[in-house]
TITORRO-484281 format. One record per residue (C-alpha): residue number from 1; x, y, z. Coordinates in steps of 0.001 Angstrom, whole numbers, plus 500000, padded with zeros to 6 digits. Example, Ala and Ser with C-alpha at 12.3 -4.5 7.8 and 13.67 -1.06 7.14 Angstrom:
+------+--------+--------+--------+
| doro |     c1 |     c2 |     c3 |
+------+--------+--------+--------+
|    1 | 512300 | 495500 | 507800 |
|    2 | 513670 | 498940 | 507140 |
+------+--------+--------+--------+
***
This chain:
+------+--------+--------+--------+
| doro |     c1 |     c2 |     c3 |
+------+--------+--------+--------+
|    1 | 515334 | 480578 | 503486 |
|    2 | 512527 | 481839 | 504481 |
|    3 | 509884 | 483205 | 502445 |
|    4 | 507928 | 486058 | 503709 |
|    5 | 504174 | 486569 | 502834 |
|    6 | 502986 | 490295 | 502825 |
|    7 | 498987 | 491267 | 502633 |
|    8 | 498903 | 494386 | 500001 |
|    9 | 497059 | 497795 | 501558 |
|   10 | 494312 | 500269 | 499261 |
|   11 | 493577 | 503286 | 500594 |
|   12 | 490711 | 505261 | 500069 |
|   13 | 491681 | 508889 | 501427 |
|   14 | 494822 | 510164 | 502365 |
|   15 | 496739 | 514214 | 503368 |
|   16 | 500375 | 514382 | 502380 |
|   17 | 502234 | 515481 | 505456 |
|   18 | 506252 | 515546 | 503858 |
|   19 | 507490 | 519066 | 505226 |
|   20 | 509751 | 517228 | 508573 |
|   21 | 513121 | 516813 | 507183 |
|   22 | 513158 | 513498 | 508594 |
|   23 | 511282 | 510414 | 505676 |
|   24 | 510610 | 509244 | 509150 |
|   25 | 508579 | 511768 | 510241 |
|   26 | 506985 | 512314 | 507220 |
|   27 | 502987 | 510168 | 505864 |
|   28 | 500323 | 510991 | 504979 |
|   29 | 496718 | 510599 | 507158 |
|   30 | 493884 | 508665 | 505418 |
|   31 | 491752 | 504866 | 506211 |
|   32 | 492311 | 502835 | 504125 |
|   33 | 491942 | 498654 | 504456 |
|   34 | 494519 | 495549 | 503405 |
|   35 | 493547 | 492846 | 502023 |
|   36 | 494330 | 489087 | 501839 |
|   37 | 495971 | 489162 | 498063 |
|   38 | 499637 | 490453 | 498722 |
|   39 | 503353 | 488988 | 497838 |
|   40 | 505401 | 487191 | 498417 |
|   41 | 509223 | 488135 | 498716 |
|   42 | 512329 | 485868 | 499900 |
|   43 | 516402 | 485922 | 498790 |
|   44 | 519108 | 484392 | 497625 |
|   45 | 523268 | 484821 | 497279 |
|   46 | 523109 | 485225 | 493590 |
|   47 | 524925 | 482947 | 490971 |
|   48 | 527709 | 485137 | 489833 |
|   49 | 529167 | 488325 | 490227 |
|   50 | 525807 | 490284 | 490293 |
|   51 | 522609 | 491282 | 492337 |
|   52 | 518987 | 490631 | 491351 |
|   53 | 515868 | 491612 | 490903 |
|   54 | 513234 | 489383 | 489613 |
|   55 | 509382 | 490011 | 489446 |
|   56 | 507253 | 487487 | 488638 |
|   57 | 509810 | 485317 | 487387 |
|   58 | 510346 | 487840 | 485285 |
|   59 | 514399 | 490374 | 485654 |
|   60 | 513290 | 493801 | 485982 |
|   61 | 515664 | 496699 | 485911 |
|   62 | 517004 | 498943 | 489155 |
|   63 | 514530 | 501368 | 487245 |
|   64 | 512421 | 499328 | 487586 |
|   65 | 512630 | 498129 | 490741 |
|   66 | 513683 | 501625 | 492252 |
|   67 | 512428 | 500737 | 496555 |
|   68 | 513717 | 496660 | 495790 |
|   69 | 517367 | 498369 | 494695 |
|   70 | 517333 | 500965 | 497531 |
|   71 | 517010 | 498646 | 500500 |
|   72 | 519085 | 496301 | 498841 |
|   73 | 522067 | 498688 | 498594 |
|   74 | 521647 | 500117 | 502176 |
|   75 | 521446 | 496390 | 503555 |
|   76 | 524313 | 494881 | 501973 |
|   77 | 525948 | 498154 | 503231 |
|   78 | 526300 | 496730 | 506862 |
|   79 | 527276 | 493726 | 506224 |
|   80 | 531970 | 493992 | 505280 |
|   81 | 531490 | 491836 | 502070 |
|   82 | 528130 | 491128 | 501691 |
|   83 | 528106 | 488217 | 498174 |
|   84 | 525526 | 489521 | 496209 |
|   85 | 521946 | 489286 | 496301 |
|   86 | 518800 | 487760 | 494258 |
|   87 | 515666 | 489037 | 495616 |
|   88 | 511971 | 487699 | 493997 |
|   89 | 508742 | 488742 | 494850 |
|   90 | 505467 | 487774 | 493940 |
|   91 | 503769 | 490304 | 493199 |
|   92 | 499372 | 488645 | 493805 |
|   93 | 498384 | 491598 | 492270 |
|   94 | 498942 | 494240 | 489618 |
|   95 | 501155 | 496162 | 490679 |
|   96 | 500689 | 500609 | 490585 |
|   97 | 497378 | 500451 | 490812 |
|   98 | 496536 | 501299 | 493860 |
|   99 | 497432 | 498093 | 495987 |
|  100 | 500505 | 499124 | 497688 |
|  101 | 502522 | 496881 | 496039 |
|  102 | 505452 | 499066 | 496901 |
|  103 | 504391 | 499115 | 500624 |
|  104 | 504414 | 495136 | 500568 |
|  105 | 507440 | 494519 | 498394 |
|  106 | 510151 | 496331 | 500727 |
|  107 | 508105 | 494690 | 503729 |
|  108 | 509321 | 491550 | 503109 |
|  109 | 512980 | 492713 | 501720 |
|  110 | 513689 | 493493 | 505038 |
|  111 | 512572 | 490721 | 506660 |
|  112 | 514473 | 487947 | 504497 |
|  113 | 518083 | 489945 | 504022 |
|  114 | 517337 | 490889 | 507606 |
|  115 | 517575 | 486890 | 507621 |
|  116 | 519675 | 485846 | 505358 |
|  117 | 521967 | 487889 | 506246 |
|  118 | 521678 | 487713 | 510321 |
|  119 | 521711 | 490761 | 510838 |
|  120 | 519617 | 491217 | 513974 |
|  121 | 518123 | 494111 | 512926 |
|  122 | 515003 | 494828 | 515279 |
|  123 | 511232 | 494571 | 513503 |
|  124 | 509984 | 497678 | 514490 |
|  125 | 513565 | 498585 | 512454 |
|  126 | 512952 | 496888 | 509605 |
|  127 | 509241 | 498609 | 509131 |
|  128 | 511035 | 501694 | 509814 |
|  129 | 513173 | 501207 | 506414 |
|  130 | 510363 | 500027 | 504974 |
|  131 | 508879 | 503726 | 505247 |
|  132 | 511376 | 505286 | 504780 |
|  133 | 512873 | 503806 | 501437 |
|  134 | 508630 | 504224 | 499838 |
|  135 | 508908 | 507810 | 500804 |
|  136 | 512458 | 509014 | 499628 |
|  137 | 511119 | 506962 | 496425 |
|  138 | 507993 | 508053 | 495772 |
|  139 | 506629 | 504944 | 496393 |
|  140 | 504248 | 505313 | 498696 |
|  141 | 503471 | 507617 | 502117 |
|  142 | 500938 | 505262 | 505153 |
|  143 | 500686 | 501767 | 503112 |
|  144 | 503654 | 500254 | 505494 |
|  145 | 502207 | 501361 | 508584 |
|  146 | 498785 | 500645 | 506810 |
|  147 | 499428 | 497381 | 506289 |
|  148 | 501160 | 496254 | 510215 |
|  149 | 497935 | 497606 | 511610 |
|  150 | 495598 | 495511 | 509459 |
|  151 | 492052 | 494945 | 508903 |
|  152 | 490652 | 498388 | 508876 |
|  153 | 492421 | 501064 | 509539 |
|  154 | 493291 | 505103 | 509768 |
|  155 | 495623 | 506636 | 510978 |
|  156 | 495980 | 509005 | 513214 |
|  157 | 499497 | 510237 | 513586 |
|  158 | 502149 | 511205 | 510903 |
|  159 | 504879 | 508735 | 511039 |
|  160 | 506822 | 505409 | 510506 |
|  161 | 505541 | 502102 | 512277 |
|  162 | 507052 | 503161 | 515837 |
|  163 | 505822 | 507158 | 515524 |
|  164 | 502616 | 507188 | 513481 |
|  165 | 499796 | 505891 | 514654 |
|  166 | 497217 | 503368 | 512595 |
|  167 | 493419 | 502375 | 514340 |
|  168 | 491579 | 499607 | 514071 |
|  169 | 487685 | 500211 | 512671 |
|  170 | 485543 | 496975 | 514913 |
|  171 | 483579 | 495696 | 512279 |
|  172 | 483353 | 493185 | 509857 |
|  173 | 480122 | 492364 | 508678 |
|  174 | 481067 | 494597 | 504758 |
|  175 | 482839 | 492850 | 502280 |
|  176 | 485107 | 493937 | 498947 |
|  177 | 485764 | 493074 | 495654 |
|  178 | 488160 | 495251 | 493439 |
|  179 | 488477 | 496079 | 489297 |
|  180 | 491309 | 497307 | 488577 |
|  181 | 492030 | 499539 | 485867 |
|  182 | 494816 | 499923 | 484860 |
|  183 | 498255 | 501886 | 486874 |
|  184 | 498451 | 505561 | 488720 |
|  185 | 502260 | 506064 | 488500 |
|  186 | 502358 | 507230 | 493166 |
|  187 | 505112 | 509302 | 492418 |
|  188 | 503648 | 511925 | 490083 |
|  189 | 500422 | 512590 | 492451 |
|  190 | 502336 | 513194 | 496101 |
|  191 | 505541 | 514295 | 495056 |
|  192 | 503869 | 516784 | 492252 |
|  193 | 503028 | 520163 | 494766 |
|  194 | 499654 | 520997 | 492884 |
|  195 | 498370 | 517968 | 493513 |
|  196 | 499536 | 517468 | 496570 |
|  197 | 497702 | 521425 | 498025 |
|  198 | 494348 | 520223 | 495918 |
|  199 | 494451 | 516495 | 497824 |
|  200 | 494775 | 518624 | 501891 |
|  201 | 492739 | 521058 | 501200 |
|  202 | 489780 | 518678 | 500228 |
|  203 | 491800 | 515238 | 502472 |
|  204 | 492015 | 517170 | 505388 |
|  205 | 488207 | 517998 | 505222 |
|  206 | 486195 | 514679 | 504713 |
|  207 | 489007 | 513812 | 507459 |
|  208 | 487753 | 515700 | 509959 |
|  209 | 484228 | 514235 | 509625 |
|  210 | 485708 | 511401 | 508992 |
|  211 | 487156 | 511244 | 512346 |
|  212 | 484551 | 512817 | 514344 |
|  213 | 483028 | 509327 | 514235 |
|  214 | 484591 | 506707 | 512421 |
|  215 | 482490 | 503640 | 510720 |
|  216 | 483538 | 501700 | 507655 |
|  217 | 480268 | 503274 | 505225 |
|  218 | 481748 | 506919 | 506298 |
|  219 | 484307 | 505523 | 504989 |
|  220 | 483259 | 504830 | 502033 |
|  221 | 481006 | 508000 | 501520 |
|  222 | 483963 | 510611 | 502542 |
|  223 | 486165 | 508576 | 499835 |
|  224 | 484263 | 508470 | 497256 |
|  225 | 483989 | 512380 | 497505 |
|  226 | 487750 | 512873 | 498251 |
|  227 | 488335 | 511365 | 494749 |
|  228 | 486260 | 512992 | 492618 |
|  229 | 486432 | 516572 | 494604 |
|  230 | 489875 | 516821 | 494596 |
|  231 | 490306 | 515632 | 491232 |
|  232 | 492055 | 512088 | 491763 |
|  233 | 489696 | 510520 | 489589 |
|  234 | 489858 | 510037 | 486225 |
|  235 | 487155 | 509912 | 484120 |
|  236 | 487321 | 505954 | 483815 |
|  237 | 487329 | 505388 | 487497 |
|  238 | 483988 | 507726 | 487709 |
|  239 | 482035 | 506099 | 484716 |
|  240 | 482823 | 502813 | 486583 |
|  241 | 481414 | 504203 | 489892 |
|  242 | 478949 | 505847 | 488101 |
|  243 | 478314 | 502322 | 485979 |
|  244 | 478426 | 499886 | 489906 |
|  245 | 477200 | 501964 | 492822 |
|  246 | 474360 | 500890 | 493840 |
|  247 | 471302 | 501196 | 496476 |
|  248 | 472610 | 498016 | 498853 |
|  249 | 476317 | 498733 | 498537 |
|  250 | 479021 | 501463 | 498391 |
|  251 | 482291 | 502339 | 495882 |
|  252 | 484407 | 504955 | 495346 |
|  253 | 488014 | 505210 | 494026 |
|  254 | 491492 | 502982 | 495359 |
|  255 | 494085 | 505051 | 495924 |
|  256 | 496545 | 505599 | 493588 |
|  257 | 494742 | 503245 | 490445 |
|  258 | 492364 | 503638 | 487608 |
|  259 | 490225 | 501242 | 490248 |
|  260 | 487681 | 501102 | 491844 |
|  261 | 486284 | 499173 | 495893 |
|  262 | 483534 | 497620 | 495886 |
|  263 | 482006 | 497082 | 499529 |
|  264 | 479118 | 495869 | 499890 |
|  265 | 477299 | 492447 | 502781 |
|  266 | 475531 | 490652 | 500039 |
|  267 | 477018 | 488754 | 497551 |
|  268 | 473872 | 489639 | 494905 |
|  269 | 475175 | 493295 | 494147 |
|  270 | 477868 | 491867 | 492355 |
|  271 | 475695 | 489821 | 490508 |
|  272 | 475722 | 492941 | 487812 |
|  273 | 479045 | 494091 | 488037 |
|  274 | 482368 | 492798 | 485789 |
|  275 | 485267 | 492536 | 485696 |
|  276 | 485470 | 492327 | 489797 |
|  277 | 487418 | 491013 | 491845 |
|  278 | 486283 | 489125 | 495564 |
|  279 | 488691 | 489564 | 498340 |
|  280 | 488968 | 489604 | 501657 |
|  281 | 489884 | 491934 | 504347 |
|  282 | 493751 | 491001 | 505970 |
|  283 | 493793 | 491115 | 509248 |
|  284 | 497401 | 488754 | 510092 |
|  285 | 499371 | 491018 | 507699 |
|  286 | 502925 | 488951 | 507792 |
|  287 | 503171 | 485241 | 507932 |
|  288 | 506051 | 483985 | 507057 |
|  289 | 507093 | 480016 | 505538 |
|  290 | 509819 | 477397 | 504109 |
+------+--------+--------+--------+
***
């Protein structure tokens, strides 16, 4: 049995580009980064006649694991008389808090199924399947392609891996910390037409500025401006930004979550900040082991 570890991913600014009829051509433009806390996924044949989905040791319903459930149904149909399967996800990040956990789990699920069932599907096809599951079920829009790029990244063409495009910001002198206050349901935003209109109106303006000369400092600045002017920032997030921001660090909202990320160079800036977790930017975002 092979286990697959996939990094997590945070977006700081985005637009919603979902008008194309094909989910593989839907997605987002935007910018973000991958973190070295992620999700470990593996699959086993079940001991009974039922499929099971387990999050951090606890079985969950299909309604609580809609993306994994979608992938289980899809992948089992590719092999006749497939036996029932148990899918295990071990999450190192909080769920529904903007860390791209659904994308991490989706990628790991596709890779693990392909290995267990000897489906011989190409990696790019598996990544596209993960993207499709995310888009159809409202889990996210650009986390899969962002994760595959790794590091500090920005998306320049909408779509799944192999269709969309992403580039790296070639800087490595900044460090990251996060503070998470709780969840926001991604689907409630990206599937809402009023939110979509507001996000795209603001996001397109700031992304145009960012794309002219991408940098981590510009990313941090426009991300904060975007979160506030799009009204995605909750009162708690706005207060946390005000309480945390100082001369030697940059702060913005985790998209889409009720929390913030802190960009800094010297750890001393964290001395007066509570509840933070020091993170590491991840460049090798997929690993496998037995």
